[in-house]
N, CA, C and O atoms as CSV, one atom per row, in Angstrom:
chain,resi,resn,atom,element,x,y,z
A,1,MET,N,N,133.231,-104.797,-30.694
A,1,MET,CA,C,132.230,-105.342,-29.830
A,1,MET,C,C,130.837,-105.064,-30.406
A,1,MET,O,O,130.571,-103.995,-30.956
A,2,ALA,N,N,129.994,-106.022,-30.266
A,2,ALA,CA,C,128.605,-105.850,-30.722
A,2,ALA,C,C,127.862,-104.838,-29.909
A,2,ALA,O,O,128.173,-104.588,-28.744
A,3,VAL,N,N,126.886,-104.265,-30.535
A,3,VAL,CA,C,126.006,-103.317,-29.859
A,3,VAL,C,C,124.780,-104.054,-29.313
A,3,VAL,O,O,124.069,-104.718,-30.068
A,4,SER,N,N,124.537,-103.943,-28.038
A,4,SER,CA,C,123.443,-104.636,-27.409
A,4,SER,C,C,122.093,-103.981,-27.833
A,4,SER,O,O,122.056,-102.819,-28.237
A,5,ALA,N,N,121.028,-104.735,-27.731
A,5,ALA,CA,C,119.687,-104.220,-28.086
A,5,ALA,C,C,119.300,-103.067,-27.144
A,5,ALA,O,O,118.658,-102.110,-27.577
A,6,GLU,N,N,119.671,-103.149,-25.910
A,6,GLU,CA,C,119.409,-102.082,-24.936
A,6,GLU,C,C,120.168,-100.782,-25.291
A,6,GLU,O,O,119.599,-99.692,-25.234
A,7,TYR,N,N,121.374,-100.905,-25.633
A,7,TYR,CA,C,122.174,-99.689,-26.021
A,7,TYR,C,C,121.620,-99.084,-27.278
A,7,TYR,O,O,121.518,-97.862,-27.393
A,8,LEU,N,N,121.261,-99.924,-28.224
A,8,LEU,CA,C,120.705,-99.458,-29.507
A,8,LEU,C,C,119.402,-98.740,-29.189
A,8,LEU,O,O,119.117,-97.706,-29.793
A,9,ALA,N,N,118.627,-99.240,-28.289
A,9,ALA,CA,C,117.337,-98.608,-27.901
A,9,ALA,C,C,117.591,-97.237,-27.305
A,9,ALA,O,O,116.828,-96.303,-27.551
A,10,LYS,N,N,118.654,-97.103,-26.523
A,10,LYS,CA,C,119.013,-95.800,-25.945
A,10,LYS,C,C,119.303,-94.775,-27.069
A,10,LYS,O,O,118.895,-93.615,-27.003
A,11,MET,N,N,120.011,-95.248,-28.080
A,11,MET,CA,C,120.376,-94.346,-29.196
A,11,MET,C,C,119.109,-93.997,-30.007
A,11,MET,O,O,118.955,-92.859,-30.451
A,12,ARG,N,N,118.232,-94.945,-30.193
A,12,ARG,CA,C,116.937,-94.622,-30.843
A,12,ARG,C,C,116.190,-93.554,-30.086
A,12,ARG,O,O,115.651,-92.615,-30.672
A,13,ARG,N,N,116.162,-93.705,-28.778
A,13,ARG,CA,C,115.503,-92.650,-27.964
A,13,ARG,C,C,116.158,-91.301,-28.124
A,13,ARG,O,O,115.480,-90.278,-28.221
A,14,ALA,N,N,117.484,-91.297,-28.150
A,14,ALA,CA,C,118.224,-90.062,-28.300
A,14,ALA,C,C,117.908,-89.376,-29.621
A,14,ALA,O,O,117.928,-88.150,-29.719
A,15,LEU,N,N,117.619,-90.178,-30.626
A,15,LEU,CA,C,117.308,-89.639,-31.926
A,15,LEU,C,C,115.760,-89.468,-32.125
A,15,LEU,O,O,115.294,-89.003,-33.166
A,16,ARG,N,N,115.030,-89.852,-31.113
A,16,ARG,CA,C,113.576,-89.765,-31.167
A,16,ARG,C,C,113.013,-90.598,-32.331
A,16,ARG,O,O,112.136,-90.156,-33.072
A,17,ARG,N,N,113.548,-91.811,-32.460
A,17,ARG,CA,C,113.108,-92.792,-33.461
A,17,ARG,C,C,112.475,-93.959,-32.783
A,17,ARG,O,O,113.089,-94.571,-31.908
A,18,SER,N,N,111.254,-94.294,-33.158
A,18,SER,CA,C,110.600,-95.404,-32.485
A,18,SER,C,C,110.732,-96.714,-33.210
A,18,SER,O,O,110.664,-97.759,-32.563
A,19,GLY,N,N,110.917,-96.728,-34.514
A,19,GLY,CA,C,111.029,-97.924,-35.243
A,19,GLY,C,C,112.468,-98.420,-35.391
A,19,GLY,O,O,113.437,-97.775,-34.991
A,20,GLU,N,N,112.541,-99.611,-35.992
A,20,GLU,CA,C,113.889,-100.237,-36.122
A,20,GLU,C,C,114.457,-100.047,-37.522
A,20,GLU,O,O,115.468,-100.658,-37.868
A,21,SER,N,N,113.826,-99.220,-38.317
A,21,SER,CA,C,114.235,-99.083,-39.753
A,21,SER,C,C,115.642,-98.525,-39.899
A,21,SER,O,O,116.319,-98.786,-40.893
A,22,ALA,N,N,116.073,-97.772,-38.927
A,22,ALA,CA,C,117.431,-97.104,-39.038
A,22,ALA,C,C,118.453,-97.812,-38.177
A,22,ALA,O,O,119.562,-97.305,-38.008
A,23,ASP,N,N,118.111,-98.992,-37.615
A,23,ASP,CA,C,119.052,-99.664,-36.687
A,23,ASP,C,C,120.394,-99.918,-37.243
A,23,ASP,O,O,121.387,-99.768,-36.532
A,24,ALA,N,N,120.485,-100.310,-38.524
A,24,ALA,CA,C,121.805,-100.614,-39.118
A,24,ALA,C,C,122.651,-99.363,-39.153
A,24,ALA,O,O,123.834,-99.410,-38.814
A,25,GLU,N,N,122.064,-98.230,-39.561
A,25,GLU,CA,C,122.810,-96.967,-39.622
A,25,GLU,C,C,123.253,-96.526,-38.213
A,25,GLU,O,O,124.385,-96.082,-38.022
A,26,ILE,N,N,122.365,-96.652,-37.257
A,26,ILE,CA,C,122.683,-96.272,-35.874
A,26,ILE,C,C,123.806,-97.161,-35.350
A,26,ILE,O,O,124.740,-96.656,-34.727
A,27,THR,N,N,123.744,-98.416,-35.574
A,27,THR,CA,C,124.782,-99.397,-35.125
A,27,THR,C,C,126.113,-99.014,-35.752
A,27,THR,O,O,127.141,-99.002,-35.076
A,28,ASP,N,N,126.097,-98.701,-37.041
A,28,ASP,CA,C,127.335,-98.303,-37.703
A,28,ASP,C,C,127.919,-97.035,-37.042
A,28,ASP,O,O,129.129,-96.958,-36.826
A,29,LEU,N,N,127.084,-96.061,-36.728
A,29,LEU,CA,C,127.574,-94.832,-36.086
A,29,LEU,C,C,128.137,-95.113,-34.700
A,29,LEU,O,O,129.159,-94.547,-34.310
A,30,ILE,N,N,127.462,-95.996,-33.953
A,30,ILE,CA,C,127.993,-96.351,-32.624
A,30,ILE,C,C,129.432,-96.956,-32.789
A,30,ILE,O,O,130.370,-96.580,-32.086
A,31,GLU,N,N,129.544,-97.866,-33.713
A,31,GLU,CA,C,130.850,-98.494,-33.968
A,31,GLU,C,C,131.874,-97.500,-34.452
A,31,GLU,O,O,133.033,-97.566,-34.043
A,32,GLU,N,N,131.483,-96.575,-35.316
A,32,GLU,CA,C,132.353,-95.547,-35.805
A,32,GLU,C,C,132.859,-94.662,-34.661
A,32,GLU,O,O,134.039,-94.311,-34.628
A,33,CYS,N,N,131.975,-94.300,-33.724
A,33,CYS,CA,C,132.336,-93.506,-32.537
A,33,CYS,C,C,133.315,-94.282,-31.670
A,33,CYS,O,O,134.315,-93.723,-31.220
A,34,ARG,N,N,133.055,-95.507,-31.439
A,34,ARG,CA,C,133.970,-96.321,-30.633
A,34,ARG,C,C,135.369,-96.403,-31.252
A,34,ARG,O,O,136.368,-96.302,-30.540
A,35,ARG,N,N,135.441,-96.581,-32.551
A,35,ARG,CA,C,136.747,-96.616,-33.229
A,35,ARG,C,C,137.438,-95.286,-33.114
A,35,ARG,O,O,138.653,-95.242,-32.925
A,36,ASP,N,N,136.689,-94.173,-33.223
A,36,ASP,CA,C,137.277,-92.859,-33.085
A,36,ASP,C,C,137.868,-92.692,-31.717
A,36,ASP,O,O,138.991,-92.207,-31.575
A,37,LEU,N,N,137.120,-93.091,-30.693
A,37,LEU,CA,C,137.624,-92.968,-29.305
A,37,LEU,C,C,138.914,-93.791,-29.081
A,37,LEU,O,O,139.881,-93.338,-28.467
A,38,ILE,N,N,138.868,-95.007,-29.607
A,38,ILE,CA,C,140.057,-95.881,-29.493
A,38,ILE,C,C,141.255,-95.301,-30.177
A,38,ILE,O,O,142.365,-95.341,-29.646
A,39,LEU,N,N,141.036,-94.747,-31.384
A,39,LEU,CA,C,142.187,-94.163,-32.138
A,39,LEU,C,C,142.753,-92.920,-31.393
A,39,LEU,O,O,143.922,-92.567,-31.554
A,40,LEU,N,N,141.901,-92.278,-30.585
A,40,LEU,CA,C,142.364,-91.115,-29.808
A,40,LEU,C,C,143.039,-91.514,-28.519
A,40,LEU,O,O,143.551,-90.647,-27.810
A,41,GLY,N,N,143.062,-92.789,-28.185
A,41,GLY,CA,C,143.769,-93.264,-26.979
A,41,GLY,C,C,142.902,-93.831,-25.853
A,41,GLY,O,O,143.411,-94.319,-24.844
A,42,VAL,N,N,141.569,-93.756,-26.049
A,42,VAL,CA,C,140.693,-94.351,-25.029
A,42,VAL,C,C,140.849,-95.877,-25.102
A,42,VAL,O,O,140.895,-96.446,-26.192
A,43,LEU,N,N,140.927,-96.505,-23.991
A,43,LEU,CA,C,141.083,-97.956,-23.929
A,43,LEU,C,C,139.891,-98.626,-24.607
A,43,LEU,O,O,138.754,-98.172,-24.483
A,44,GLU,N,N,140.162,-99.681,-25.303
A,44,GLU,CA,C,139.087,-100.363,-26.056
A,44,GLU,C,C,138.002,-100.815,-25.089
A,44,GLU,O,O,136.814,-100.660,-25.374
A,45,ALA,N,N,138.391,-101.358,-23.975
A,45,ALA,CA,C,137.337,-101.823,-22.951
A,45,ALA,C,C,136.477,-100.666,-22.505
A,45,ALA,O,O,135.276,-100.843,-22.301
A,46,LYS,N,N,137.042,-99.505,-22.350
A,46,LYS,CA,C,136.312,-98.332,-21.918
A,46,LYS,C,C,135.347,-97.855,-23.026
A,46,LYS,O,O,134.170,-97.582,-22.791
A,47,ALA,N,N,135.924,-97.768,-24.265
A,47,ALA,CA,C,135.120,-97.311,-25.434
A,47,ALA,C,C,133.946,-98.186,-25.684
A,47,ALA,O,O,132.912,-97.722,-26.162
A,48,ASN,N,N,134.081,-99.476,-25.366
A,48,ASN,CA,C,132.999,-100.421,-25.604
A,48,ASN,C,C,132.067,-100.649,-24.431
A,48,ASN,O,O,131.108,-101.417,-24.505
A,49,ASP,N,N,132.384,-99.944,-23.328
A,49,ASP,CA,C,131.575,-100.112,-22.090
A,49,ASP,C,C,130.223,-99.467,-22.226
A,49,ASP,O,O,130.120,-98.242,-22.279
A,50,GLU,N,N,129.190,-100.269,-22.284
A,50,GLU,CA,C,127.834,-99.745,-22.488
A,50,GLU,C,C,127.192,-99.268,-21.168
A,50,GLU,O,O,126.044,-98.824,-21.174
A,51,THR,N,N,127.896,-99.351,-20.075
A,51,THR,CA,C,127.357,-98.919,-18.792
A,51,THR,C,C,127.982,-97.619,-18.316
A,51,THR,O,O,127.529,-97.043,-17.326
A,52,ASP,N,N,128.997,-97.156,-18.990
A,52,ASP,CA,C,129.753,-95.938,-18.584
A,52,ASP,C,C,128.979,-94.712,-19.109
A,52,ASP,O,O,128.738,-94.561,-20.306
A,53,SER,N,N,128.601,-93.839,-18.141
A,53,SER,CA,C,127.770,-92.712,-18.480
A,53,SER,C,C,128.491,-91.688,-19.380
A,53,SER,O,O,127.859,-91.089,-20.251
A,54,VAL,N,N,129.801,-91.484,-19.180
A,54,VAL,CA,C,130.560,-90.522,-19.962
A,54,VAL,C,C,130.694,-91.019,-21.401
A,54,VAL,O,O,130.550,-90.248,-22.349
A,55,ILE,N,N,130.970,-92.313,-21.551
A,55,ILE,CA,C,131.071,-92.911,-22.902
A,55,ILE,C,C,129.686,-92.830,-23.583
A,55,ILE,O,O,129.592,-92.462,-24.754
A,56,LEU,N,N,128.635,-93.167,-22.858
A,56,LEU,CA,C,127.261,-93.038,-23.355
A,56,LEU,C,C,126.992,-91.630,-23.897
A,56,LEU,O,O,126.462,-91.454,-24.993
A,57,GLY,N,N,127.376,-90.638,-23.092
A,57,GLY,CA,C,127.169,-89.249,-23.532
A,57,GLY,C,C,127.903,-88.923,-24.815
A,57,GLY,O,O,127.358,-88.252,-25.691
A,58,ALA,N,N,129.148,-89.398,-24.936
A,58,ALA,CA,C,129.954,-89.138,-26.134
A,58,ALA,C,C,129.314,-89.846,-27.337
A,58,ALA,O,O,129.159,-89.250,-28.403
A,59,VAL,N,N,128.947,-91.110,-27.159
A,59,VAL,CA,C,128.318,-91.877,-28.267
A,59,VAL,C,C,126.997,-91.203,-28.662
A,59,VAL,O,O,126.721,-91.052,-29.853
A,60,ARG,N,N,126.225,-90.820,-27.740
A,60,ARG,CA,C,124.935,-90.155,-28.005
A,60,ARG,C,C,125.142,-88.895,-28.838
A,60,ARG,O,O,124.454,-88.685,-29.837
A,61,CYS,N,N,126.093,-88.058,-28.425
A,61,CYS,CA,C,126.380,-86.842,-29.231
A,61,CYS,C,C,126.888,-87.159,-30.587
A,61,CYS,O,O,126.531,-86.502,-31.565
A,62,PHE,N,N,127.729,-88.173,-30.667
A,62,PHE,CA,C,128.278,-88.542,-32.044
A,62,PHE,C,C,127.146,-89.019,-32.934
A,62,PHE,O,O,127.061,-88.588,-34.084
A,63,VAL,N,N,126.262,-89.902,-32.444
A,63,VAL,CA,C,125.153,-90.366,-33.237
A,63,VAL,C,C,124.195,-89.274,-33.618
A,63,VAL,O,O,123.701,-89.245,-34.745
A,64,ARG,N,N,123.925,-88.383,-32.709
A,64,ARG,CA,C,123.032,-87.239,-33.013
A,64,ARG,C,C,123.706,-86.327,-34.083
A,64,ARG,O,O,123.034,-85.800,-34.969
A,65,TRP,N,N,125.011,-86.163,-33.979
A,65,TRP,CA,C,125.728,-85.332,-34.955
A,65,TRP,C,C,125.672,-85.947,-36.362
A,65,TRP,O,O,125.396,-85.249,-37.338
A,66,LYS,N,N,125.932,-87.242,-36.457
A,66,LYS,CA,C,126.132,-87.869,-37.773
A,66,LYS,C,C,124.835,-88.384,-38.388
A,66,LYS,O,O,124.789,-88.608,-39.597
A,67,PHE,N,N,123.807,-88.574,-37.617
A,67,PHE,CA,C,122.574,-89.247,-38.131
A,67,PHE,C,C,121.738,-88.298,-39.009
A,67,PHE,O,O,121.506,-87.142,-38.655
A,68,GLY,N,N,121.307,-88.808,-40.130
A,68,GLY,CA,C,120.338,-88.114,-40.950
A,68,GLY,C,C,120.940,-87.025,-41.796
A,68,GLY,O,O,122.126,-86.711,-41.698
A,69,VAL,N,N,120.089,-86.453,-42.636
A,69,VAL,CA,C,120.468,-85.362,-43.456
A,69,VAL,C,C,119.768,-84.093,-43.024
A,69,VAL,O,O,118.672,-84.149,-42.466
A,70,ASN,N,N,120.380,-82.954,-43.270
A,70,ASN,CA,C,119.803,-81.665,-42.850
A,70,ASN,C,C,119.456,-81.637,-41.363
A,70,ASN,O,O,118.365,-81.229,-40.965
A,71,ASN,N,N,120.383,-82.068,-40.585
A,71,ASN,CA,C,120.167,-82.127,-39.103
A,71,ASN,C,C,120.453,-80.759,-38.511
A,71,ASN,O,O,121.607,-80.329,-38.523
A,72,PRO,N,N,119.456,-80.057,-37.993
A,72,PRO,CA,C,119.703,-78.706,-37.461
A,72,PRO,C,C,120.556,-78.716,-36.201
A,72,PRO,O,O,121.108,-77.680,-35.830
A,73,GLU,N,N,120.682,-79.884,-35.518
A,73,GLU,CA,C,121.476,-79.918,-34.284
A,73,GLU,C,C,122.915,-80.413,-34.540
A,73,GLU,O,O,123.697,-80.552,-33.599
A,74,ALA,N,N,123.257,-80.675,-35.799
A,74,ALA,CA,C,124.583,-81.307,-36.109
A,74,ALA,C,C,125.741,-80.539,-35.585
A,74,ALA,O,O,126.624,-81.107,-34.941
A,75,ALA,N,N,125.767,-79.243,-35.844
A,75,ALA,CA,C,126.948,-78.432,-35.376
A,75,ALA,C,C,127.090,-78.451,-33.893
A,75,ALA,O,O,128.199,-78.586,-33.376
A,76,ARG,N,N,125.966,-78.316,-33.175
A,76,ARG,CA,C,126.027,-78.314,-31.667
A,76,ARG,C,C,126.457,-79.674,-31.155
A,76,ARG,O,O,127.265,-79.765,-30.230
A,77,MET,N,N,125.906,-80.771,-31.769
A,77,MET,CA,C,126.260,-82.081,-31.363
A,77,MET,C,C,127.727,-82.408,-31.630
A,77,MET,O,O,128.373,-83.104,-30.846
A,78,GLN,N,N,128.247,-81.889,-32.759
A,78,GLN,CA,C,129.683,-82.109,-33.043
A,78,GLN,C,C,130.527,-81.417,-32.017
A,78,GLN,O,O,131.514,-81.987,-31.553
A,79,GLU,N,N,130.171,-80.188,-31.638
A,79,GLU,CA,C,130.938,-79.460,-30.620
A,79,GLU,C,C,130.843,-80.221,-29.260
A,79,GLU,O,O,131.854,-80.368,-28.575
A,80,GLU,N,N,129.717,-80.668,-28.899
A,80,GLU,CA,C,129.572,-81.414,-27.638
A,80,GLU,C,C,130.429,-82.682,-27.671
A,80,GLU,O,O,131.114,-82.999,-26.698
A,81,TYR,N,N,130.387,-83.380,-28.761
A,81,TYR,CA,C,131.209,-84.606,-28.934
A,81,TYR,C,C,132.657,-84.328,-28.757
A,81,TYR,O,O,133.347,-85.043,-28.031
A,82,MET,N,N,133.153,-83.267,-29.426
A,82,MET,CA,C,134.542,-82.903,-29.364
A,82,MET,C,C,134.987,-82.562,-27.941
A,82,MET,O,O,136.099,-82.898,-27.534
A,83,ILE,N,N,134.104,-81.888,-27.186
A,83,ILE,CA,C,134.373,-81.567,-25.813
A,83,ILE,C,C,134.507,-82.847,-24.954
A,83,ILE,O,O,135.460,-83.013,-24.192
A,84,LEU,N,N,133.547,-83.707,-25.107
A,84,LEU,CA,C,133.556,-84.998,-24.355
A,84,LEU,C,C,134.728,-85.868,-24.783
A,84,LEU,O,O,135.338,-86.512,-23.930
A,85,ARG,N,N,135.045,-85.911,-25.978
A,85,ARG,CA,C,136.194,-86.654,-26.524
A,85,ARG,C,C,137.505,-86.172,-25.916
A,85,ARG,O,O,138.340,-86.969,-25.488
A,86,ASP,N,N,137.666,-84.880,-25.888
A,86,ASP,CA,C,138.851,-84.267,-25.280
A,86,ASP,C,C,138.929,-84.556,-23.812
A,86,ASP,O,O,140.006,-84.810,-23.274
A,87,GLU,N,N,137.756,-84.516,-23.141
A,87,GLU,CA,C,137.750,-84.792,-21.688
A,87,GLU,C,C,138.201,-86.236,-21.451
A,87,GLU,O,O,138.996,-86.508,-20.551
A,88,LEU,N,N,137.694,-87.139,-22.254
A,88,LEU,CA,C,138.019,-88.576,-22.112
A,88,LEU,C,C,139.535,-88.821,-22.284
A,88,LEU,O,O,140.125,-89.637,-21.575
A,89,ARG,N,N,140.149,-88.101,-23.237
A,89,ARG,CA,C,141.583,-88.256,-23.489
A,89,ARG,C,C,142.388,-87.723,-22.310
A,89,ARG,O,O,143.510,-88.187,-22.103
A,90,ARG,N,N,141.896,-86.805,-21.549
A,90,ARG,CA,C,142.602,-86.244,-20.404
A,90,ARG,C,C,142.502,-87.044,-19.137
A,90,ARG,O,O,143.302,-86.881,-18.215
A,91,ARG,N,N,141.502,-87.922,-19.094
A,91,ARG,CA,C,141.259,-88.690,-17.865
A,91,ARG,C,C,141.999,-89.999,-17.866
A,91,ARG,O,O,141.799,-90.835,-18.748
A,92,ALA,N,N,142.845,-90.181,-16.893
A,92,ALA,CA,C,143.703,-91.348,-16.838
A,92,ALA,C,C,142.911,-92.666,-16.808
A,92,ALA,O,O,143.351,-93.664,-17.380
A,93,GLU,N,N,141.789,-92.671,-16.166
A,93,GLU,CA,C,141.076,-93.961,-16.028
A,93,GLU,C,C,140.489,-94.435,-17.331
A,93,GLU,O,O,140.043,-95.578,-17.433
A,94,TYR,N,N,140.482,-93.559,-18.348
A,94,TYR,CA,C,139.999,-93.905,-19.683
A,94,TYR,C,C,141.146,-94.256,-20.640
A,94,TYR,O,O,140.915,-94.904,-21.661
A,95,CYS,N,N,142.367,-93.841,-20.326
A,95,CYS,CA,C,143.452,-93.976,-21.290
A,95,CYS,C,C,144.651,-94.780,-20.741
A,95,CYS,O,O,145.549,-95.131,-21.506
A,96,THR,N,N,144.674,-95.066,-19.461
A,96,THR,CA,C,145.785,-95.772,-18.864
A,96,THR,C,C,145.372,-97.184,-18.495
A,96,THR,O,O,144.430,-97.361,-17.722
A,97,PRO,N,N,146.043,-98.186,-19.019
A,97,PRO,CA,C,145.663,-99.536,-18.677
A,97,PRO,C,C,145.875,-99.808,-17.134
A,97,PRO,O,O,146.840,-99.318,-16.546
A,98,PRO,N,N,144.973,-100.577,-16.518
A,98,PRO,CA,C,145.103,-100.887,-15.137
A,98,PRO,C,C,146.425,-101.652,-14.847
A,98,PRO,O,O,146.856,-102.481,-15.648
A,99,THR,N,N,147.022,-101.371,-13.748
A,99,THR,CA,C,148.278,-102.074,-13.403
A,99,THR,C,C,147.937,-103.215,-12.419
A,99,THR,O,O,146.922,-103.198,-11.722
A,100,GLY,N,N,148.813,-104.166,-12.409
A,100,GLY,CA,C,148.671,-105.235,-11.438
A,100,GLY,C,C,148.371,-106.487,-12.038
A,100,GLY,O,O,148.223,-107.488,-11.337
């Protein structure tokens, strides 16, 4: 799924970046995070949901973890991402297809 301009702007704010020079890298990281969540069992529709606050938090941590070089917050953001990722895997609404 494509990354909307609004979602990309949220990630820029999370990284404290005002320009668009890093948009391609940020977009790649968002997509990488989504793929990681899907591989872990999160439903594709949920992983791509740009309105879900838990998914947003996971993507934000992932992008903060992976973005840039010499990132002093990288280890903490990696830990936060791993916690959120594990929580998503335990929640049925994120990993069980709707019935009916």
